PQR file of N, CA, C, O and H, with PARSE charges and radii, in Angstrom:
ATOM      1  N   MET A   1      91.764  -0.777  96.604 -0.4000 1.5000
ATOM      2  CA  MET A   1      91.869  -1.560  95.395 -0.0000 2.0000
ATOM      3  C   MET A   1      91.204  -0.794  94.253  0.5500 1.7000
ATOM      4  O   MET A   1      90.061  -0.355  94.375 -0.5500 1.4000
ATOM      5  N   THR A   2      91.926  -0.638  93.145 -0.4000 1.5000
ATOM      6  CA  THR A   2      91.380   0.087  92.000 -0.0000 2.0000
ATOM      7  C   THR A   2      91.082  -0.865  90.868  0.5500 1.7000
ATOM      8  O   THR A   2      91.710  -1.916  90.735 -0.5500 1.4000
ATOM      9  H   THR A   2      92.855  -0.995  93.046  0.4000 1.0000
ATOM     10  N   ASN A   3      90.129  -0.492  90.065 -0.4000 1.5000
ATOM     11  CA  ASN A   3      89.772  -1.286  88.901 -0.0000 2.0000
ATOM     12  C   ASN A   3      90.323  -0.594  87.666  0.5500 1.7000
ATOM     13  O   ASN A   3      89.843   0.475  87.289 -0.5500 1.4000
ATOM     14  H   ASN A   3      89.619   0.362  90.172  0.4000 1.0000
ATOM     15  N   ASN A   4      91.323  -1.188  87.036 -0.4000 1.5000
ATOM     16  CA  ASN A   4      91.958  -0.580  85.866 -0.0000 2.0000
ATOM     17  C   ASN A   4      91.024  -0.457  84.678  0.5500 1.7000
ATOM     18  O   ASN A   4      91.289   0.331  83.770 -0.5500 1.4000
ATOM     19  H   ASN A   4      91.713  -2.056  87.342  0.4000 1.0000
ATOM     20  N   ASN A   5      89.938  -1.213  84.661 -0.4000 1.5000
ATOM     21  CA  ASN A   5      88.992  -1.130  83.559 -0.0000 2.0000
ATOM     22  C   ASN A   5      88.214   0.184  83.572  0.5500 1.7000
ATOM     23  O   ASN A   5      87.604   0.544  82.565 -0.5500 1.4000
ATOM     24  H   ASN A   5      89.722  -1.853  85.399  0.4000 1.0000
ATOM     25  N   LEU A   6      88.224   0.899  84.685 -0.4000 1.5000
ATOM     26  CA  LEU A   6      87.495   2.145  84.783 -0.0000 2.0000
ATOM     27  C   LEU A   6      88.316   3.343  84.320  0.5500 1.7000
ATOM     28  O   LEU A   6      87.773   4.436  84.156 -0.5500 1.4000
ATOM     29  H   LEU A   6      88.719   0.607  85.503  0.4000 1.0000
ATOM     30  N   LEU A   7      89.596   3.155  84.111 -0.4000 1.5000
ATOM     31  CA  LEU A   7      90.453   4.244  83.667 -0.0000 2.0000
ATOM     32  C   LEU A   7      90.174   4.542  82.196  0.5500 1.7000
ATOM     33  O   LEU A   7      89.993   3.614  81.407 -0.5500 1.4000
ATOM     34  H   LEU A   7      90.037   2.267  84.244  0.4000 1.0000
ATOM     35  N   PRO A   8      90.135   5.819  81.813 -0.5600 1.5000
ATOM     36  CA  PRO A   8      89.861   6.153  80.408  0.2800 2.0000
ATOM     37  C   PRO A   8      91.021   5.755  79.515  0.5500 1.7000
ATOM     38  O   PRO A   8      92.174   5.698  79.942 -0.5500 1.4000
ATOM     39  N   GLU A   9      90.684   5.481  78.268 -0.4000 1.5000
ATOM     40  CA  GLU A   9      91.703   5.176  77.275 -0.0000 2.0000
ATOM     41  C   GLU A   9      92.529   6.421  77.017  0.5500 1.7000
ATOM     42  O   GLU A   9      92.039   7.538  77.187 -0.5500 1.4000
ATOM     43  H   GLU A   9      89.747   5.526  77.921  0.4000 1.0000
ATOM     44  N   LYS A  10      93.760   6.245  76.615 -0.4000 1.5000
ATOM     45  CA  LYS A  10      94.603   7.386  76.272 -0.0000 2.0000
ATOM     46  C   LYS A  10      94.006   8.074  75.045  0.5500 1.7000
ATOM     47  O   LYS A  10      93.684   7.418  74.055 -0.5500 1.4000
ATOM     48  H   LYS A  10      94.158   5.338  76.477  0.4000 1.0000
ATOM     49  N   ALA A  11      93.863   9.385  75.116 -0.4000 1.5000
ATOM     50  CA  ALA A  11      93.250  10.133  74.020 -0.0000 2.0000
ATOM     51  C   ALA A  11      94.135  10.078  72.779  0.5500 1.7000
ATOM     52  O   ALA A  11      95.351  10.248  72.864 -0.5500 1.4000
ATOM     53  H   ALA A  11      94.125   9.918  75.920  0.4000 1.0000
ATOM     54  N   VAL A  12      93.526   9.844  71.651 -0.4000 1.5000
ATOM     55  CA  VAL A  12      94.228   9.802  70.377 -0.0000 2.0000
ATOM     56  C   VAL A  12      93.688  10.938  69.521  0.5500 1.7000
ATOM     57  O   VAL A  12      92.475  11.082  69.367 -0.5500 1.4000
ATOM     58  H   VAL A  12      92.538   9.706  71.582  0.4000 1.0000
ATOM     59  N   PHE A  13      94.582  11.741  68.966 -0.4000 1.5000
ATOM     60  CA  PHE A  13      94.162  12.874  68.160 -0.0000 2.0000
ATOM     61  C   PHE A  13      93.677  12.391  66.811  0.5500 1.7000
ATOM     62  O   PHE A  13      94.354  11.614  66.138 -0.5500 1.4000
ATOM     63  H   PHE A  13      95.568  11.624  69.091  0.4000 1.0000
ATOM     64  N   ASN A  14      92.507  12.852  66.421 -0.4000 1.5000
ATOM     65  CA  ASN A  14      91.902  12.460  65.160 -0.0000 2.0000
ATOM     66  C   ASN A  14      91.954  13.647  64.209  0.5500 1.7000
ATOM     67  O   ASN A  14      91.199  14.603  64.387 -0.5500 1.4000
ATOM     68  H   ASN A  14      91.958  13.484  66.968  0.4000 1.0000
ATOM     69  N   ARG A  15      92.820  13.614  63.208 -0.4000 1.5000
ATOM     70  CA  ARG A  15      92.994  14.760  62.305 -0.0000 2.0000
ATOM     71  C   ARG A  15      91.750  15.016  61.477  0.5500 1.7000
ATOM     72  O   ARG A  15      91.529  16.149  61.051 -0.5500 1.4000
ATOM     73  H   ARG A  15      93.434  12.838  63.063  0.4000 1.0000
ATOM     74  N   SER A  16      90.933  14.007  61.234 -0.4000 1.5000
ATOM     75  CA  SER A  16      89.746  14.215  60.419 -0.0000 2.0000
ATOM     76  C   SER A  16      88.680  15.039  61.138  0.5500 1.7000
ATOM     77  O   SER A  16      87.802  15.605  60.487 -0.5500 1.4000
ATOM     78  H   SER A  16      91.112  13.087  61.580  0.4000 1.0000
ATOM     79  N   ASN A  17      88.741  15.116  62.461 -0.4000 1.5000
ATOM     80  CA  ASN A  17      87.771  15.899  63.222 -0.0000 2.0000
ATOM     81  C   ASN A  17      88.464  16.565  64.410  0.5500 1.7000
ATOM     82  O   ASN A  17      88.181  16.233  65.561 -0.5500 1.4000
ATOM     83  H   ASN A  17      89.455  14.656  62.990  0.4000 1.0000
ATOM     84  N   PRO A  18      89.374  17.507  64.131 -0.5600 1.5000
ATOM     85  CA  PRO A  18      90.089  18.141  65.240  0.2800 2.0000
ATOM     86  C   PRO A  18      89.191  19.106  66.001  0.5500 1.7000
ATOM     87  O   PRO A  18      88.242  19.662  65.449 -0.5500 1.4000
ATOM     88  N   SER A  19      89.502  19.291  67.259 -0.4000 1.5000
ATOM     89  CA  SER A  19      88.729  20.239  68.056 -0.0000 2.0000
ATOM     90  C   SER A  19      89.065  21.659  67.619  0.5500 1.7000
ATOM     91  O   SER A  19      90.044  21.881  66.907 -0.5500 1.4000
ATOM     92  H   SER A  19      90.273  18.840  67.708  0.4000 1.0000
ATOM     93  N   VAL A  20      88.267  22.598  68.040 -0.4000 1.5000
ATOM     94  CA  VAL A  20      88.481  23.991  67.675 -0.0000 2.0000
ATOM     95  C   VAL A  20      89.738  24.527  68.358  0.5500 1.7000
ATOM     96  O   VAL A  20      90.549  25.199  67.722 -0.5500 1.4000
ATOM     97  H   VAL A  20      87.471  22.418  68.618  0.4000 1.0000
ATOM     98  N   ASN A  21      89.901  24.236  69.637 -0.4000 1.5000
ATOM     99  CA  ASN A  21      91.072  24.663  70.392 -0.0000 2.0000
ATOM    100  C   ASN A  21      91.975  23.456  70.609  0.5500 1.7000
ATOM    101  O   ASN A  21      91.527  22.405  71.065 -0.5500 1.4000
ATOM    102  H   ASN A  21      89.242  23.690  70.154  0.4000 1.0000
ATOM    103  N   MET A  22      93.255  23.621  70.276 -0.4000 1.5000
ATOM    104  CA  MET A  22      94.186  22.502  70.378 -0.0000 2.0000
ATOM    105  C   MET A  22      95.372  22.850  71.260  0.5500 1.7000
ATOM    106  O   MET A  22      95.799  24.002  71.337 -0.5500 1.4000
ATOM    107  H   MET A  22      93.619  24.475  69.906  0.4000 1.0000
ATOM    108  N   THR A  23      95.887  21.835  71.919 -0.4000 1.5000
ATOM    109  CA  THR A  23      97.134  21.996  72.657 -0.0000 2.0000
ATOM    110  C   THR A  23      98.263  22.053  71.638  0.5500 1.7000
ATOM    111  O   THR A  23      98.055  21.799  70.451 -0.5500 1.4000
ATOM    112  H   THR A  23      95.540  20.899  71.857  0.4000 1.0000
ATOM    113  N   LEU A  24      99.437  22.383  72.101 -0.4000 1.5000
ATOM    114  CA  LEU A  24     100.596  22.443  71.216 -0.0000 2.0000
ATOM    115  C   LEU A  24     100.836  21.087  70.543  0.5500 1.7000
ATOM    116  O   LEU A  24     101.131  21.025  69.349 -0.5500 1.4000
ATOM    117  H   LEU A  24      99.606  22.589  73.065  0.4000 1.0000
ATOM    118  N   LYS A  25     100.710  20.025  71.300 -0.4000 1.5000
ATOM    119  CA  LYS A  25     100.950  18.685  70.764 -0.0000 2.0000
ATOM    120  C   LYS A  25      99.904  18.311  69.706  0.5500 1.7000
ATOM    121  O   LYS A  25     100.246  17.755  68.662 -0.5500 1.4000
ATOM    122  H   LYS A  25     100.470  20.075  72.269  0.4000 1.0000
ATOM    123  N   GLU A  26      98.641  18.615  69.974 -0.4000 1.5000
ATOM    124  CA  GLU A  26      97.577  18.339  69.006 -0.0000 2.0000
ATOM    125  C   GLU A  26      97.750  19.176  67.748  0.5500 1.7000
ATOM    126  O   GLU A  26      97.581  18.680  66.634 -0.5500 1.4000
ATOM    127  H   GLU A  26      98.363  19.066  70.821  0.4000 1.0000
ATOM    128  N   ALA A  27      98.091  20.453  67.931 -0.4000 1.5000
ATOM    129  CA  ALA A  27      98.284  21.350  66.798 -0.0000 2.0000
ATOM    130  C   ALA A  27      99.460  20.894  65.933  0.5500 1.7000
ATOM    131  O   ALA A  27      99.396  20.971  64.706 -0.5500 1.4000
ATOM    132  H   ALA A  27      98.229  20.856  68.836  0.4000 1.0000
ATOM    133  N   ALA A  28     100.521  20.424  66.562 -0.4000 1.5000
ATOM    134  CA  ALA A  28     101.682  19.928  65.810 -0.0000 2.0000
ATOM    135  C   ALA A  28     101.294  18.717  64.974  0.5500 1.7000
ATOM    136  O   ALA A  28     101.733  18.575  63.833 -0.5500 1.4000
ATOM    137  H   ALA A  28     100.573  20.360  67.559  0.4000 1.0000
ATOM    138  N   SER A  29     100.480  17.858  65.537 -0.4000 1.5000
ATOM    139  CA  SER A  29      99.994  16.699  64.790 -0.0000 2.0000
ATOM    140  C   SER A  29      99.140  17.152  63.605  0.5500 1.7000
ATOM    141  O   SER A  29      99.233  16.584  62.517 -0.5500 1.4000
ATOM    142  H   SER A  29     100.123  17.973  66.464  0.4000 1.0000
ATOM    143  N   TYR A  30      98.322  18.157  63.814 -0.4000 1.5000
ATOM    144  CA  TYR A  30      97.432  18.682  62.771 -0.0000 2.0000
ATOM    145  C   TYR A  30      98.227  19.242  61.592  0.5500 1.7000
ATOM    146  O   TYR A  30      97.847  19.026  60.441 -0.5500 1.4000
ATOM    147  H   TYR A  30      98.247  18.619  64.698  0.4000 1.0000
ATOM    148  N   VAL A  31      99.312  19.950  61.852 -0.4000 1.5000
ATOM    149  CA  VAL A  31     100.116  20.540  60.767 -0.0000 2.0000
ATOM    150  C   VAL A  31     101.296  19.662  60.369  0.5500 1.7000
ATOM    151  O   VAL A  31     102.113  20.058  59.538 -0.5500 1.4000
ATOM    152  H   VAL A  31      99.621  20.126  62.787  0.4000 1.0000
ATOM    153  N   ALA A  32     101.388  18.491  60.949 -0.4000 1.5000
ATOM    154  CA  ALA A  32     102.421  17.502  60.609 -0.0000 2.0000
ATOM    155  C   ALA A  32     103.837  18.033  60.828  0.5500 1.7000
ATOM    156  O   ALA A  32     104.689  17.957  59.943 -0.5500 1.4000
ATOM    157  H   ALA A  32     100.725  18.169  61.625  0.4000 1.0000
ATOM    158  N   CYS A  33     104.070  18.571  62.022 -0.4000 1.5000
ATOM    159  CA  CYS A  33     105.424  18.966  62.393 -0.0000 2.0000
ATOM    160  C   CYS A  33     105.646  18.570  63.850  0.5500 1.7000
ATOM    161  O   CYS A  33     104.722  18.114  64.522 -0.5500 1.4000
ATOM    162  H   CYS A  33     103.379  18.633  62.742  0.4000 1.0000
ATOM    163  N   SER A  34     106.851  18.743  64.324 -0.4000 1.5000
ATOM    164  CA  SER A  34     107.133  18.390  65.708 -0.0000 2.0000
ATOM    165  C   SER A  34     106.599  19.470  66.648  0.5500 1.7000
ATOM    166  O   SER A  34     106.513  20.635  66.260 -0.5500 1.4000
ATOM    167  H   SER A  34     107.602  19.114  63.778  0.4000 1.0000
ATOM    168  N   PRO A  35     106.245  19.103  67.864 -0.5600 1.5000
ATOM    169  CA  PRO A  35     105.820  20.107  68.836  0.2800 2.0000
ATOM    170  C   PRO A  35     106.895  21.169  69.071  0.5500 1.7000
ATOM    171  O   PRO A  35     106.575  22.338  69.287 -0.5500 1.4000
ATOM    172  N   ARG A  36     108.151  20.772  69.031 -0.4000 1.5000
ATOM    173  CA  ARG A  36     109.246  21.729  69.228 -0.0000 2.0000
ATOM    174  C   ARG A  36     109.283  22.775  68.114  0.5500 1.7000
ATOM    175  O   ARG A  36     109.465  23.962  68.383 -0.5500 1.4000
ATOM    176  H   ARG A  36     108.411  19.823  68.855  0.4000 1.0000
ATOM    177  N   LYS A  37     109.112  22.338  66.864 -0.4000 1.5000
ATOM    178  CA  LYS A  37     109.101  23.264  65.730 -0.0000 2.0000
ATOM    179  C   LYS A  37     107.925  24.231  65.843  0.5500 1.7000
ATOM    180  O   LYS A  37     108.077  25.430  65.613 -0.5500 1.4000
ATOM    181  H   LYS A  37     108.964  21.374  66.646  0.4000 1.0000
ATOM    182  N   LEU A  38     106.744  23.700  66.200 -0.4000 1.5000
ATOM    183  CA  LEU A  38     105.576  24.557  66.328 -0.0000 2.0000
ATOM    184  C   LEU A  38     105.758  25.536  67.479  0.5500 1.7000
ATOM    185  O   LEU A  38     105.344  26.692  67.384 -0.5500 1.4000
ATOM    186  H   LEU A  38     106.621  22.726  66.386  0.4000 1.0000
ATOM    187  N   ARG A  39     106.369  25.085  68.557 -0.4000 1.5000
ATOM    188  CA  ARG A  39     106.630  25.992  69.683 -0.0000 2.0000
ATOM    189  C   ARG A  39     107.555  27.132  69.247  0.5500 1.7000
ATOM    190  O   ARG A  39     107.347  28.282  69.636 -0.5500 1.4000
ATOM    191  H   ARG A  39     106.706  24.146  68.634  0.4000 1.0000
ATOM    192  N   ASP A  40     108.567  26.821  68.447 -0.4000 1.5000
ATOM    193  CA  ASP A  40     109.461  27.859  67.927 -0.0000 2.0000
ATOM    194  C   ASP A  40     108.693  28.860  67.067  0.5500 1.7000
ATOM    195  O   ASP A  40     108.939  30.064  67.147 -0.5500 1.4000
ATOM    196  H   ASP A  40     108.736  25.887  68.131  0.4000 1.0000
ATOM    197  N   LEU A  41     107.765  28.368  66.245 -0.4000 1.5000
ATOM    198  CA  LEU A  41     106.950  29.240  65.409 -0.0000 2.0000
ATOM    199  C   LEU A  41     106.040  30.127  66.261  0.5500 1.7000
ATOM    200  O   LEU A  41     105.804  31.287  65.925 -0.5500 1.4000
ATOM    201  H   LEU A  41     107.566  27.390  66.181  0.4000 1.0000
ATOM    202  N   VAL A  42     105.540  29.582  67.349 -0.4000 1.5000
ATOM    203  CA  VAL A  42     104.700  30.349  68.274 -0.0000 2.0000
ATOM    204  C   VAL A  42     105.528  31.430  68.963  0.5500 1.7000
ATOM    205  O   VAL A  42     105.106  32.583  69.052 -0.5500 1.4000
ATOM    206  H   VAL A  42     105.732  28.640  67.623  0.4000 1.0000
ATOM    207  N   LEU A  43     106.709  31.052  69.450 -0.4000 1.5000
ATOM    208  CA  LEU A  43     107.550  32.000  70.181 -0.0000 2.0000
ATOM    209  C   LEU A  43     108.069  33.130  69.299  0.5500 1.7000
ATOM    210  O   LEU A  43     108.354  34.220  69.795 -0.5500 1.4000
ATOM    211  H   LEU A  43     107.052  30.116  69.379  0.4000 1.0000
ATOM    212  N   THR A  44     108.196  32.881  67.997 -0.4000 1.5000
ATOM    213  CA  THR A  44     108.612  33.932  67.071 -0.0000 2.0000
ATOM    214  C   THR A  44     107.404  34.639  66.452  0.5500 1.7000
ATOM    215  O   THR A  44     107.547  35.436  65.525 -0.5500 1.4000
ATOM    216  H   THR A  44     107.964  31.995  67.594  0.4000 1.0000
ATOM    217  N   ARG A  45     106.219  34.336  66.976 -0.4000 1.5000
ATOM    218  CA  ARG A  45     104.945  34.960  66.580 -0.0000 2.0000
ATOM    219  C   ARG A  45     104.579  34.737  65.123  0.5500 1.7000
ATOM    220  O   ARG A  45     103.902  35.569  64.519 -0.5500 1.4000
ATOM    221  H   ARG A  45     106.103  33.689  67.729  0.4000 1.0000
ATOM    222  N   ARG A  46     105.015  33.631  64.558 -0.4000 1.5000
ATOM    223  CA  ARG A  46     104.628  33.290  63.186 -0.0000 2.0000
ATOM    224  C   ARG A  46     103.309  32.539  63.164  0.5500 1.7000
ATOM    225  O   ARG A  46     102.644  32.476  62.130 -0.5500 1.4000
ATOM    226  H   ARG A  46     105.565  32.954  65.049  0.4000 1.0000
ATOM    227  N   VAL A  47     102.926  31.966  64.308 -0.4000 1.5000
ATOM    228  CA  VAL A  47     101.643  31.280  64.445 -0.0000 2.0000
ATOM    229  C   VAL A  47     100.866  31.965  65.556  0.5500 1.7000
ATOM    230  O   VAL A  47     101.360  32.104  66.675 -0.5500 1.4000
ATOM    231  H   VAL A  47     103.466  32.018  65.148  0.4000 1.0000
ATOM    232  N   LYS A  48      99.651  32.391  65.244 -0.4000 1.5000
ATOM    233  CA  LYS A  48      98.799  33.036  66.231 -0.0000 2.0000
ATOM    234  C   LYS A  48      98.427  32.017  67.305  0.5500 1.7000
ATOM    235  O   LYS A  48      98.176  30.851  67.000 -0.5500 1.4000
ATOM    236  H   LYS A  48      99.250  32.278  64.335  0.4000 1.0000
ATOM    237  N   HIS A  49      98.394  32.459  68.556 -0.4000 1.5000
ATOM    238  CA  HIS A  49      98.107  31.557  69.661 -0.0000 2.0000
ATOM    239  C   HIS A  49      97.552  32.350  70.836  0.5500 1.7000
ATOM    240  O   HIS A  49      97.525  33.581  70.822 -0.5500 1.4000
ATOM    241  H   HIS A  49      98.598  33.406  68.803  0.4000 1.0000
ATOM    242  N   ALA A  50      97.118  31.627  71.839 -0.4000 1.5000
ATOM    243  CA  ALA A  50      96.677  32.226  73.096 -0.0000 2.0000
ATOM    244  C   ALA A  50      97.314  31.427  74.215  0.5500 1.7000
ATOM    245  O   ALA A  50      97.752  30.294  74.014 -0.5500 1.4000
ATOM    246  H   ALA A  50      97.140  30.627  71.850  0.4000 1.0000
ATOM    247  N   ARG A  51      97.362  32.011  75.368 -0.4000 1.5000
ATOM    248  CA  ARG A  51      97.878  31.298  76.544 -0.0000 2.0000
ATOM    249  C   ARG A  51      96.781  31.209  77.585  0.5500 1.7000
ATOM    250  O   ARG A  51      96.055  32.170  77.839 -0.5500 1.4000
ATOM    251  H   ARG A  51      97.006  32.931  75.532  0.4000 1.0000
ATOM    252  N   VAL A  52      96.682  30.044  78.173 -0.4000 1.5000
ATOM    253  CA  VAL A  52      95.795  29.823  79.310 -0.0000 2.0000
ATOM    254  C   VAL A  52      96.725  29.430  80.442  0.5500 1.7000
ATOM    255  O   VAL A  52      97.145  28.278  80.554 -0.5500 1.4000
ATOM    256  H   VAL A  52      97.272  29.264  77.967  0.4000 1.0000
ATOM    257  N   GLY A  53      97.034  30.397  81.268 -0.4000 1.5000
ATOM    258  CA  GLY A  53      98.076  30.182  82.268 -0.0000 2.0000
ATOM    259  C   GLY A  53      99.392  30.040  81.533  0.5500 1.7000
ATOM    260  O   GLY A  53      99.793  30.931  80.785 -0.5500 1.4000
ATOM    261  H   GLY A  53      96.693  31.332  81.177  0.4000 1.0000
ATOM    262  N   SER A  54     100.060  28.927  81.743 -0.4000 1.5000
ATOM    263  CA  SER A  54     101.326  28.685  81.043 -0.0000 2.0000
ATOM    264  C   SER A  54     101.138  27.816  79.799  0.5500 1.7000
ATOM    265  O   SER A  54     102.099  27.558  79.075 -0.5500 1.4000
ATOM    266  H   SER A  54      99.734  28.202  82.351  0.4000 1.0000
ATOM    267  N   LYS A  55      99.916  27.367  79.549 -0.4000 1.5000
ATOM    268  CA  LYS A  55      99.643  26.490  78.403 -0.0000 2.0000
ATOM    269  C   LYS A  55      99.424  27.301  77.135  0.5500 1.7000
ATOM    270  O   LYS A  55      98.801  28.363  77.166 -0.5500 1.4000
ATOM    271  H   LYS A  55      99.135  27.577  80.137  0.4000 1.0000
ATOM    272  N   ILE A  56      99.939  26.798  76.023 -0.4000 1.5000
ATOM    273  CA  ILE A  56      99.725  27.404  74.718 -0.0000 2.0000
ATOM    274  C   ILE A  56      98.517  26.721  74.093  0.5500 1.7000
ATOM    275  O   ILE A  56      98.435  25.494  74.040 -0.5500 1.4000
ATOM    276  H   ILE A  56     100.445  25.936  75.998  0.4000 1.0000
ATOM    277  N   VAL A  57      97.575  27.544  73.617 -0.4000 1.5000
ATOM    278  CA  VAL A  57      96.376  27.035  72.955 -0.0000 2.0000
ATOM    279  C   VAL A  57      96.311  27.666  71.571  0.5500 1.7000
ATOM    280  O   VAL A  57      96.501  28.872  71.413 -0.5500 1.4000
ATOM    281  H   VAL A  57      97.642  28.541  73.660  0.4000 1.0000
ATOM    282  N   ILE A  58      96.042  26.833  70.574 -0.4000 1.5000
ATOM    283  CA  ILE A  58      95.999  27.304  69.198 -0.0000 2.0000
ATOM    284  C   ILE A  58      94.667  26.876  68.580  0.5500 1.7000
ATOM    285  O   ILE A  58      94.294  25.704  68.634 -0.5500 1.4000
ATOM    286  H   ILE A  58      95.888  25.853  70.702  0.4000 1.0000
ATOM    287  N   ARG A  59      93.964  27.830  67.999 -0.4000 1.5000
ATOM    288  CA  ARG A  59      92.691  27.533  67.340 -0.0000 2.0000
ATOM    289  C   ARG A  59      92.961  26.944  65.961  0.5500 1.7000
ATOM    290  O   ARG A  59      93.917  27.320  65.283 -0.5500 1.4000
ATOM    291  H   ARG A  59      94.267  28.782  67.955  0.4000 1.0000
ATOM    292  N   ARG A  60      92.101  26.015  65.562 -0.4000 1.5000
ATOM    293  CA  ARG A  60      92.254  25.353  64.264 -0.0000 2.0000
ATOM    294  C   ARG A  60      92.229  26.375  63.126  0.5500 1.7000
ATOM    295  O   ARG A  60      92.997  26.237  62.173 -0.5500 1.4000
ATOM    296  H   ARG A  60      91.325  25.710  66.112  0.4000 1.0000
ATOM    297  N   GLU A  61      91.371  27.394  63.198 -0.4000 1.5000
ATOM    298  CA  GLU A  61      91.286  28.398  62.138 -0.0000 2.0000
ATOM    299  C   GLU A  61      92.591  29.187  62.017  0.5500 1.7000
ATOM    300  O   GLU A  61      92.951  29.610  60.919 -0.5500 1.4000
ATOM    301  H   GLU A  61      90.747  27.506  63.972  0.4000 1.0000
ATOM    302  N   TRP A  62      93.305  29.392  63.132 -0.4000 1.5000
ATOM    303  CA  TRP A  62      94.587  30.088  63.085 -0.0000 2.0000
ATOM    304  C   TRP A  62      95.628  29.234  62.370  0.5500 1.7000
ATOM    305  O   TRP A  62      96.448  29.750  61.611 -0.5500 1.4000
ATOM    306  H   TRP A  62      93.012  29.048  64.024  0.4000 1.0000
ATOM    307  N   LEU A  63      95.590  27.926  62.615 -0.4000 1.5000
ATOM    308  CA  LEU A  63      96.530  27.025  61.928 -0.0000 2.0000
ATOM    309  C   LEU A  63      96.214  26.951  60.441  0.5500 1.7000
ATOM    310  O   LEU A  63      97.117  26.945  59.605 -0.5500 1.4000
ATOM    311  H   LEU A  63      94.924  27.507  63.231  0.4000 1.0000
ATOM    312  N   ASP A  64      94.924  26.896  60.116 -0.4000 1.5000
ATOM    313  CA  ASP A  64      94.539  26.858  58.705 -0.0000 2.0000
ATOM    314  C   ASP A  64      95.010  28.119  57.988  0.5500 1.7000
ATOM    315  O   ASP A  64      95.491  28.042  56.857 -0.5500 1.4000
ATOM    316  H   ASP A  64      94.190  26.901  60.795  0.4000 1.0000
ATOM    317  N   ALA A  65      94.877  29.278  58.632 -0.4000 1.5000
ATOM    318  CA  ALA A  65      95.346  30.536  58.038 -0.0000 2.0000
ATOM    319  C   ALA A  65      96.856  30.512  57.855  0.5500 1.7000
ATOM    320  O   ALA A  65      97.364  30.973  56.833 -0.5500 1.4000
ATOM    321  H   ALA A  65      94.486  29.340  59.550  0.4000 1.0000
ATOM    322  N   PHE A  66      97.579  29.976  58.839 -0.4000 1.5000
ATOM    323  CA  PHE A  66      99.037  29.862  58.762 -0.0000 2.0000
ATOM    324  C   PHE A  66      99.427  28.983  57.572  0.5500 1.7000
ATOM    325  O   PHE A  66     100.341  29.323  56.820 -0.5500 1.4000
ATOM    326  H   PHE A  66      97.166  29.602  59.669  0.4000 1.0000
ATOM    327  N   LEU A  67      98.739  27.860  57.402 -0.4000 1.5000
ATOM    328  CA  LEU A  67      99.043  26.947  56.303 -0.0000 2.0000
ATOM    329  C   LEU A  67      98.700  27.562  54.942  0.5500 1.7000
ATOM    330  O   LEU A  67      99.422  27.350  53.968 -0.5500 1.4000
ATOM    331  H   LEU A  67      97.997  27.583  58.012  0.4000 1.0000
ATOM    332  N   GLU A  68      97.612  28.316  54.873 -0.4000 1.5000
ATOM    333  CA  GLU A  68      97.224  28.965  53.613 -0.0000 2.0000
ATOM    334  C   GLU A  68      98.253  30.007  53.172  0.5500 1.7000
ATOM    335  O   GLU A  68      98.426  30.249  51.978 -0.5500 1.4000
ATOM    336  H   GLU A  68      97.025  28.489  55.665  0.4000 1.0000
ATOM    337  N   LYS A  69      98.928  30.613  54.132 -0.4000 1.5000
ATOM    338  CA  LYS A  69      99.956  31.607  53.814 -0.0000 2.0000
ATOM    339  C   LYS A  69     101.272  30.954  53.407  0.5500 1.7000
ATOM    340  O   LYS A  69     102.222  31.654  53.056 -0.5500 1.4000
ATOM    341  H   LYS A  69      98.788  30.416  55.102  0.4000 1.0000
ATOM    342  N   GLY A  70     101.343  29.657  53.448 -0.4000 1.5000
ATOM    343  CA  GLY A  70     102.552  28.972  53.016 -0.0000 2.0000
ATOM    344  C   GLY A  70     103.264  28.227  54.124  0.5500 1.7000
ATOM    345  O   GLY A  70     104.304  27.614  53.886 -0.5500 1.4000
ATOM    346  H   GLY A  70     100.571  29.088  53.733  0.4000 1.0000
ATOM    347  N   GLY A  71     102.728  28.269  55.322 -0.4000 1.5000
ATOM    348  CA  GLY A  71     103.329  27.524  56.428 -0.0000 2.0000
ATOM    349  C   GLY A  71     104.656  28.097  56.860  0.5500 1.7000
ATOM    350  O   GLY A  71     104.828  29.315  56.912 -0.5500 1.4000
ATOM    351  H   GLY A  71     101.883  28.767  55.516  0.4000 1.0000
ATOM    352  N   ALA A  72     105.595  27.224  57.170 -0.4000 1.5000
ATOM    353  CA  ALA A  72     106.866  27.625  57.782 -0.0000 2.0000
ATOM    354  C   ALA A  72     107.980  27.824  56.753  0.5500 1.7000
ATOM    355  O   ALA A  72     109.152  27.646  57.083 -0.5500 1.4000
ATOM    356  H   ALA A  72     105.455  26.235  57.128  0.4000 1.0000
ATOM    357  N   ARG A  73     107.651  28.176  55.555 -0.4000 1.5000
ATOM    358  CA  ARG A  73     108.698  28.356  54.539 -0.0000 2.0000
ATOM    359  C   ARG A  73     109.710  29.366  54.909  0.5500 1.7000
ATOM    360  O   ARG A  73     110.643  29.614  54.145 -0.5500 1.4000
ATOM    361  H   ARG A  73     106.699  28.321  55.287  0.4000 1.0000
TER
END
């Protein structure tokens, strides 16, 4: 028998205090685009990223630099 009250709440991304390292989904929320669009930008090397195994990780400072250069224009 499990107690559902012990399960953690679903994590909600807070743009006002984003973590330093973000998943693709969190990073897409941060730059206000779809995860698919951001993945395309990563695969074409327009957004700096790192991989941890098969996961894409993007640092907040890399996204800020991307946005300062004009984003996905």
